[in-house]
TIVO-89128 format. One record per residue: residue in three letters; x, y, z of N, C-alpha, C, O, CB in turn. Coordinates in Angstrom, 2 decimals, padded with zeros to 5 digits. Atoms other than C-alpha are relative to their C-alpha. Glycine has a CB too. Layout:
N
ALA | X | Y | Z | X | Y | Z | X | Y | Z | X | Y | Z | X | Y | Z;
...
This chain:
92
MET | 000.87 | -001.28 | -000.53 | -000.41 | 000.02 | 000.21 | 001.30 | 001.65 | 000.29 | 002.22 | 002.00 | 001.03 | -000.90 | -000.72 | 001.96;
GLN | -001.02 | -001.30 | 000.10 | 001.16 | 003.43 | -000.68 | 000.18 | 000.93 | 000.68 | -000.86 | 001.10 | 001.32 | -000.09 | 000.65 | -000.83;
LEU | 000.00 | -001.18 | -001.86 | 002.09 | 006.29 | 002.13 | -001.55 | 000.99 | -000.46 | -002.48 | 000.95 | 000.34 | 002.22 | 001.81 | 000.25;
THR | 001.24 | -000.08 | 000.15 | -000.85 | 008.12 | 000.33 | -001.40 | -000.76 | 000.53 | -002.20 | -000.35 | 001.37 | 000.09 | -000.06 | -000.99;
SER | 000.81 | 000.40 | -000.61 | -003.08 | 005.83 | 000.77 | 000.07 | -000.90 | 001.58 | -000.69 | -001.86 | 001.63 | -000.44 | -000.52 | -000.95;
LEU | -000.42 | 000.04 | -001.41 | -002.00 | 005.07 | 004.61 | -000.07 | 001.20 | 000.56 | -000.10 | 001.23 | 001.79 | 001.27 | -000.47 | 000.22;
LEU | 000.71 | -000.89 | -000.50 | -002.83 | 008.16 | 005.09 | -001.21 | 000.48 | 000.07 | -001.65 | 001.00 | 001.09 | 000.35 | 000.57 | -000.17;
ALA | 000.94 | -000.40 | -000.08 | -005.94 | 008.86 | 003.63 | -000.68 | -000.87 | 001.55 | -001.20 | -000.34 | 002.54 | -000.58 | -000.12 | -001.43;
TRP | 000.32 | 000.77 | -000.89 | -006.69 | 005.68 | 005.79 | -000.22 | 000.65 | 001.42 | -001.25 | 001.07 | 001.94 | 000.91 | -000.94 | -000.05;
ASN | -000.60 | -000.87 | -001.69 | -005.49 | 007.18 | 009.20 | -001.00 | 001.13 | 000.07 | -001.58 | 001.20 | 001.15 | 001.97 | 000.89 | 000.02;
GLU | 000.69 | -000.53 | -000.46 | -007.60 | 009.93 | 008.64 | -001.62 | -000.10 | 000.00 | -002.35 | 000.49 | 000.80 | 000.47 | 000.79 | -000.28;
VAL | 001.18 | 000.66 | 000.12 | -010.85 | 008.29 | 007.42 | -000.50 | -000.60 | 001.24 | -001.67 | -000.76 | 001.59 | 000.11 | -000.93 | -000.96;
LYS | 001.17 | 000.84 | -001.05 | -011.03 | 006.42 | 010.53 | 000.13 | 000.29 | 000.89 | -000.08 | -000.60 | 001.71 | -000.13 | -001.33 | 000.25;
HIS | 000.08 | -000.87 | -000.79 | -010.52 | 009.02 | 012.83 | -001.80 | 000.60 | 000.13 | -002.43 | 000.81 | 001.17 | 001.14 | 000.98 | -000.51;
THR | 001.30 | -000.38 | -000.19 | -014.02 | 010.14 | 011.91 | -000.89 | -000.67 | 000.23 | -001.91 | -000.03 | 000.46 | -000.38 | 000.51 | -000.71;
LEU | 001.07 | 000.89 | -000.43 | -016.10 | 007.05 | 012.62 | 000.19 | -000.40 | 001.56 | 001.01 | -000.13 | 002.43 | -000.01 | -001.30 | -000.95;
GLY | 000.44 | 000.06 | -001.70 | -017.40 | 005.89 | 015.78 | 001.20 | -001.50 | 000.54 | 001.48 | -002.52 | -000.10 | -002.37 | -000.55 | 000.25;
PRO | -000.93 | 001.62 | -000.23 | -014.92 | 003.09 | 017.59 | -000.52 | -000.85 | -000.25 | 000.33 | -001.74 | -000.10 | 000.47 | -000.53 | 001.21;
ARG | 000.35 | 001.27 | 000.44 | -016.93 | 000.38 | 016.49 | 000.16 | -000.17 | -001.14 | 000.66 | -001.24 | -001.52 | -001.08 | -000.34 | 000.21;
GLN | -000.19 | -000.16 | 001.83 | -016.88 | 001.18 | 012.77 | 001.43 | -000.18 | 000.35 | 001.70 | -001.38 | 000.47 | -000.50 | 001.74 | -001.08;
SER | -001.18 | -000.08 | -000.52 | -013.45 | 001.73 | 013.81 | 000.87 | -001.14 | 000.11 | 002.05 | -001.11 | -000.21 | -000.14 | 000.48 | 001.06;
ALA | -000.44 | 001.67 | -000.65 | -012.65 | -001.92 | 014.95 | -000.61 | -000.89 | -000.97 | 000.07 | -001.89 | -001.22 | -000.72 | -000.50 | 001.72;
VAL | 000.14 | 000.47 | 000.73 | -014.59 | -003.16 | 012.59 | 000.72 | 000.00 | -001.71 | 000.92 | -001.06 | -002.31 | -000.95 | 000.17 | 000.31;
LEU | -000.83 | -000.28 | 000.83 | -012.77 | -001.73 | 009.54 | 001.31 | -000.36 | 000.03 | 002.24 | -000.39 | -000.78 | -000.08 | 000.99 | -000.09;
SER | -002.18 | 000.19 | -000.41 | -009.50 | -002.59 | 011.43 | -000.11 | -001.51 | -000.53 | 000.71 | -001.94 | -001.33 | 000.88 | 000.07 | 002.44;
VAL | -000.35 | 001.39 | 000.51 | -010.37 | -006.32 | 010.91 | 000.11 | 000.05 | -001.09 | 001.20 | -000.13 | -001.62 | -000.75 | -001.00 | 000.20;
LEU | 000.26 | 000.04 | 001.37 | -011.52 | -006.08 | 007.83 | 001.31 | 000.01 | -000.76 | 001.64 | -000.87 | -001.55 | -000.90 | 001.13 | -000.40;
GLU | -001.07 | -000.02 | 000.43 | -008.35 | -004.90 | 006.97 | 001.44 | -000.56 | 000.52 | 002.54 | -000.37 | -000.01 | -000.04 | 000.99 | -000.16;
THR | -000.95 | 001.12 | -000.74 | -006.24 | -007.25 | 009.29 | -000.19 | -001.56 | -000.59 | 000.55 | -002.36 | -001.15 | -000.41 | -000.04 | 001.71;
LYS | 000.06 | 001.93 | 000.30 | -007.79 | -010.71 | 008.83 | -000.68 | 000.22 | -001.76 | -000.95 | -000.80 | -002.40 | -001.67 | -001.26 | 001.54;
GLY | 000.76 | 000.14 | 001.18 | -009.39 | -009.61 | 005.42 | -000.90 | 000.20 | -000.34 | -001.25 | 001.18 | 000.30 | -000.12 | -000.64 | -000.31;
PRO | 001.11 | 000.76 | 000.33 | -012.64 | -010.59 | 003.67 | -000.73 | -000.80 | 000.89 | -000.51 | -002.01 | 000.92 | 000.31 | -000.71 | -000.85;
CYS | 000.36 | 000.80 | -001.51 | -014.84 | -011.52 | 007.03 | -001.93 | 000.14 | -000.74 | -002.28 | 000.69 | -001.78 | 000.61 | 001.32 | 002.19;
ASN | 001.44 | -000.21 | -000.08 | -018.97 | -011.83 | 007.31 | 000.33 | 000.12 | 001.39 | 001.36 | -000.12 | 002.02 | -001.17 | -001.12 | -000.56;
ASN | 000.13 | -000.83 | -001.20 | -020.37 | -010.26 | 010.36 | 000.18 | -000.95 | 001.09 | 000.02 | -000.62 | 002.26 | -001.36 | 000.78 | 000.12;
LEU | 000.28 | 001.12 | -001.56 | -020.15 | -013.53 | 012.65 | 001.72 | -000.11 | -000.08 | 002.32 | 000.09 | 000.98 | -001.24 | -002.14 | -000.22;
GLU | -001.24 | -000.16 | -000.39 | -016.56 | -013.72 | 012.00 | 000.76 | 001.40 | 000.41 | 001.79 | 001.28 | 001.08 | 000.56 | -000.53 | -000.95;
ILE | -000.20 | -001.02 | -000.45 | -016.03 | -010.02 | 012.51 | 000.11 | 000.27 | 001.71 | 000.73 | 000.81 | 002.62 | -000.90 | 000.59 | -000.63;
ALA | 000.65 | 000.01 | -002.29 | -017.92 | -010.76 | 016.02 | 001.11 | -000.57 | 000.60 | 001.71 | -000.12 | 001.58 | -001.72 | -001.41 | 000.75;
ARG | -001.18 | 000.69 | -000.70 | -015.38 | -013.12 | 016.63 | 000.87 | 000.38 | -000.09 | 001.52 | -000.17 | 000.80 | 000.32 | -001.03 | -000.16;
TYR | -001.34 | -000.31 | -000.18 | -012.34 | -011.59 | 016.08 | -000.12 | 001.54 | 000.90 | 000.78 | 002.24 | 001.35 | 000.85 | 000.06 | -001.61;
LEU | 000.76 | -001.51 | -001.53 | -014.18 | -008.43 | 018.52 | -000.40 | -000.27 | 001.42 | -000.35 | 000.31 | 002.50 | -001.70 | 000.75 | -000.37;
GLU | 000.28 | 001.01 | -001.81 | -015.28 | -010.87 | 021.26 | -001.21 | 000.66 | 000.06 | -001.73 | 000.35 | 001.14 | 001.23 | 000.33 | 001.82;
LEU | 001.46 | -000.66 | -000.04 | -018.67 | -008.78 | 020.74 | -000.80 | -001.07 | -000.63 | -000.47 | -002.09 | -001.25 | -000.19 | 001.51 | -000.85;
PRO | 001.61 | 000.73 | 000.61 | -022.49 | -009.94 | 019.90 | 000.33 | 000.18 | -001.45 | 001.28 | 000.95 | -001.67 | -001.79 | 000.97 | 000.47;
ILE | 000.31 | -000.29 | 001.39 | -023.11 | -010.07 | 015.93 | -000.86 | 001.60 | 000.48 | -000.21 | 002.64 | 000.45 | -001.09 | -001.50 | -000.90;
ASN | 000.39 | -000.62 | 000.08 | -025.73 | -007.83 | 016.71 | 000.54 | 001.89 | 000.36 | -000.12 | 002.91 | 000.20 | -000.74 | -000.72 | 000.40;
SER | -000.72 | -000.98 | -000.11 | -023.51 | -005.07 | 017.53 | 000.96 | 000.40 | -001.48 | 001.10 | 001.57 | -001.82 | 000.77 | -000.35 | 001.25;
ILE | -000.75 | -000.11 | 001.26 | -021.28 | -005.58 | 014.09 | -001.48 | 000.22 | -001.20 | -001.41 | 000.93 | -002.20 | 001.14 | -001.67 | -000.26;
THR | 000.68 | 000.34 | 001.41 | -024.13 | -006.14 | 011.71 | -000.54 | 001.88 | 000.05 | 000.46 | 002.41 | -000.42 | -001.61 | -001.66 | 000.03;
PRO | 000.56 | -001.07 | -000.36 | -025.82 | -002.52 | 012.30 | 001.96 | 000.83 | -000.45 | 002.05 | 001.92 | -001.01 | -000.93 | -000.11 | 001.94;
ARG | -000.94 | -001.28 | 000.49 | -021.93 | -001.05 | 011.69 | 000.51 | -000.42 | -001.23 | 001.05 | 000.44 | -001.93 | 001.30 | 000.42 | 001.01;
CYS | 000.00 | -000.06 | 001.17 | -021.50 | -003.12 | 008.67 | -000.64 | 001.08 | -000.90 | -000.01 | 002.01 | -001.41 | -000.37 | -000.99 | -000.19;
LYS | 000.85 | -000.70 | 000.31 | -024.25 | -001.57 | 007.33 | 000.16 | 001.51 | -000.31 | -000.18 | 001.97 | -001.40 | -000.72 | -000.23 | 000.82;
GLU | -000.19 | -001.56 | -000.27 | -023.39 | 002.21 | 008.24 | 001.30 | -000.17 | -000.83 | 001.43 | 000.68 | -001.72 | 000.14 | 000.68 | 001.81;
LEU | -001.23 | -000.42 | 000.95 | -019.93 | 001.59 | 006.54 | -000.11 | -000.24 | -001.23 | 000.70 | 000.25 | -002.02 | 001.19 | -000.57 | 000.26;
ARG | 000.38 | -000.13 | 001.45 | -021.80 | 000.38 | 003.27 | -000.60 | 001.26 | -000.19 | 000.02 | 002.03 | -000.92 | -000.93 | -001.07 | -000.50;
LEU | 000.46 | -001.53 | -000.04 | -023.83 | 003.52 | 003.56 | 001.56 | 001.27 | -000.44 | 001.86 | 002.14 | -001.27 | -000.70 | 000.26 | 001.99;
LYS | -000.95 | -001.49 | -000.13 | -020.94 | 005.81 | 004.07 | 000.82 | -000.48 | -001.52 | 001.09 | 000.43 | -002.29 | 001.39 | 000.21 | 001.88;
GLY | -000.53 | 000.70 | 001.42 | -019.26 | 003.43 | 000.80 | 001.58 | -000.05 | 000.48 | 002.42 | 000.68 | -000.03 | -000.32 | 001.08 | -001.69;
LEU | -001.12 | 000.31 | -000.82 | -016.37 | 002.45 | 002.76 | 000.40 | -001.47 | 000.07 | 001.55 | -001.89 | 000.04 | -000.26 | 000.47 | 001.31;
VAL | -000.25 | 001.30 | 000.45 | -017.05 | -001.17 | 002.49 | -001.21 | -000.76 | -000.75 | -002.41 | -000.64 | -000.50 | 000.45 | -000.75 | 001.17;
CYS | 000.95 | 000.68 | 000.99 | -018.71 | -003.30 | -000.06 | -000.07 | -001.73 | 000.08 | 000.73 | -002.47 | 000.64 | 000.52 | 000.47 | -001.54;
GLU | 000.06 | 001.92 | 000.02 | -019.87 | -007.25 | -000.63 | 000.77 | -000.11 | -000.97 | 000.68 | 000.53 | -002.02 | -001.54 | -000.99 | -000.35;
ARG | -000.84 | 000.42 | 000.88 | -016.86 | -009.14 | -002.03 | -000.83 | -001.45 | -000.51 | -000.69 | -001.73 | -001.70 | 001.56 | -000.13 | 000.70;
GLU | 000.57 | 001.31 | 000.02 | -018.86 | -012.55 | -001.99 | -001.19 | -000.53 | 000.55 | -001.85 | 000.25 | 001.24 | 000.75 | -000.66 | 000.42;
GLN | 000.59 | 000.70 | -000.56 | -021.07 | -014.94 | -001.03 | 000.34 | -001.70 | 000.17 | 000.46 | -002.37 | -000.85 | -001.01 | 000.35 | -000.50;
ARG | -000.82 | 000.89 | -000.42 | -019.81 | -018.00 | 000.57 | -000.11 | -001.03 | 001.69 | -000.05 | -000.65 | 002.86 | 001.14 | 000.88 | -000.13;
PRO | 000.09 | 001.11 | -001.91 | -020.12 | -021.04 | 003.75 | 001.06 | 000.97 | 000.36 | 002.14 | 001.34 | -000.10 | 000.69 | -002.34 | 000.27;
CYS | -001.02 | -000.35 | -001.33 | -019.21 | -019.34 | 006.95 | 000.90 | -000.56 | 000.55 | 000.68 | -001.77 | 000.47 | -000.44 | 000.14 | 000.96;
SER | -001.38 | 000.72 | -000.63 | -016.32 | -020.49 | 008.49 | -000.35 | -000.52 | 001.28 | -000.01 | -001.68 | 001.52 | 001.32 | 001.04 | 000.23;
ILE | 000.59 | 000.46 | -000.98 | -017.96 | -020.74 | 011.71 | -001.46 | -000.81 | 000.19 | -001.49 | -001.64 | 001.10 | 000.05 | 000.94 | 000.57;
THR | 000.53 | 000.59 | 000.05 | -021.26 | -021.93 | 010.97 | -000.47 | -000.64 | -000.84 | -001.40 | -001.40 | -000.59 | -000.32 | 000.25 | 000.40;
GLY | -000.13 | 000.96 | 001.10 | -021.01 | -023.39 | 007.63 | -001.15 | 000.05 | -000.92 | -001.39 | -000.56 | -001.95 | 000.13 | -001.39 | 000.50;
ARG | 001.61 | -000.85 | 001.47 | -024.48 | -021.48 | 005.98 | 000.45 | 001.25 | -000.84 | 001.41 | 001.89 | -000.41 | -001.81 | 000.99 | 001.01;
GLN | -000.12 | -000.91 | 001.40 | -024.26 | -019.09 | 003.06 | -000.19 | 001.15 | 000.94 | -001.10 | 001.21 | 001.76 | -001.28 | -000.18 | -001.48;
SER | 000.11 | -001.11 | -000.93 | -023.35 | -015.63 | 004.69 | 000.71 | 001.12 | -001.38 | 001.49 | 000.66 | -002.21 | 001.05 | -000.28 | 001.81;
ILE | -000.55 | -001.36 | 000.31 | -022.39 | -012.19 | 003.00 | 001.48 | 000.48 | 000.53 | 001.72 | 000.88 | 001.67 | -001.00 | 000.95 | 000.55;
ILE | -001.46 | 000.07 | -000.23 | -018.51 | -011.92 | 002.67 | 000.16 | 002.01 | -000.05 | -000.21 | 002.57 | -001.08 | 001.02 | -001.19 | -001.56;
TRP | -000.34 | -001.55 | 000.27 | -017.51 | -007.59 | 003.44 | 001.34 | -000.07 | -000.10 | 002.07 | -000.88 | 000.48 | -000.44 | 001.12 | 001.12;
GLU | -001.67 | -000.89 | 000.39 | -014.22 | -005.99 | 002.28 | -000.22 | 001.05 | -000.24 | -001.23 | 001.48 | -000.80 | 000.96 | -000.36 | -001.23;
VAL | -000.04 | -001.90 | -000.01 | -013.07 | -002.19 | 002.58 | 000.51 | 000.04 | -001.92 | 001.09 | -000.70 | -002.72 | 001.86 | 001.01 | 001.61;
LYS | 000.15 | -000.37 | 001.00 | -013.37 | -000.42 | -000.32 | 001.23 | 000.87 | -000.02 | 001.21 | 001.90 | 000.67 | -001.26 | 000.46 | -000.21;
GLN | -000.78 | -001.02 | -000.70 | -010.14 | 001.13 | -000.45 | 000.49 | 001.42 | -000.95 | 001.17 | 002.40 | -000.63 | 001.33 | -000.82 | 000.55;
GLU | 000.17 | -001.31 | 000.84 | -010.50 | 003.48 | -003.54 | -000.62 | 001.11 | 000.73 | -000.10 | 002.22 | 000.91 | -000.85 | -000.24 | -001.23;
ARG | 000.93 | -000.72 | -000.60 | -013.66 | 004.77 | -001.64 | 001.02 | 000.84 | 001.54 | 001.25 | 002.01 | 001.84 | -001.41 | -001.24 | 000.39;
VAL | -001.02 | -001.11 | -001.14 | -011.27 | 005.44 | 001.61 | 000.43 | 000.88 | -000.43 | -000.20 | 001.92 | -000.24 | 001.20 | -000.40 | 000.64;
GLN | -000.55 | -000.95 | 000.65 | -008.81 | 007.35 | -000.39 | -000.90 | 001.06 | -000.43 | -000.66 | 002.22 | -000.09 | 000.63 | -000.51 | -000.98;
GLN | 000.29 | -001.11 | 000.50 | -011.13 | 009.21 | -002.11 | -001.14 | 000.64 | 001.32 | -002.22 | 001.20 | 001.12 | -000.58 | -000.28 | -001.63;
ALA | 001.40 | -000.55 | -001.26 | -013.35 | 010.26 | 001.10 | 000.93 | 001.42 | 000.42 | 000.34 | 002.34 | 000.98 | -000.39 | -001.48 | 001.93;
LEU | -000.91 | -001.20 | -000.64 | -010.06 | 012.98 | 001.88 | -000.16 | 000.90 | -000.98 | -000.13 | 002.08 | -000.65 | 001.61 | -000.26 | 000.31;
ILE | 000.13 | -000.97 | 001.01 | -010.55 | 014.48 | -001.57 | -001.04 | 000.99 | -000.04 | -001.08 | 001.80 | -000.97 | -000.08 | -000.59 | -001.06;
């Protein structure tokens, strides 16, 4: 990742709430995940993660990558990923 991308990312993260930032951090460090996987990484209930993912989608910072079986339950789930280009544009 380029320095400008990292600077943009740091700026955007400061405008988010703590849970939104935590969800973005998980997606950034662990890669694409579903809500339950994010909840497990953060050791939080899923009902505190699902609304944060929606908020991040509405801000254009997170998007759907694919649908695949959940690594925890085996059920089909939506996998989220960070939209890097959108994070960079947030500062422009």
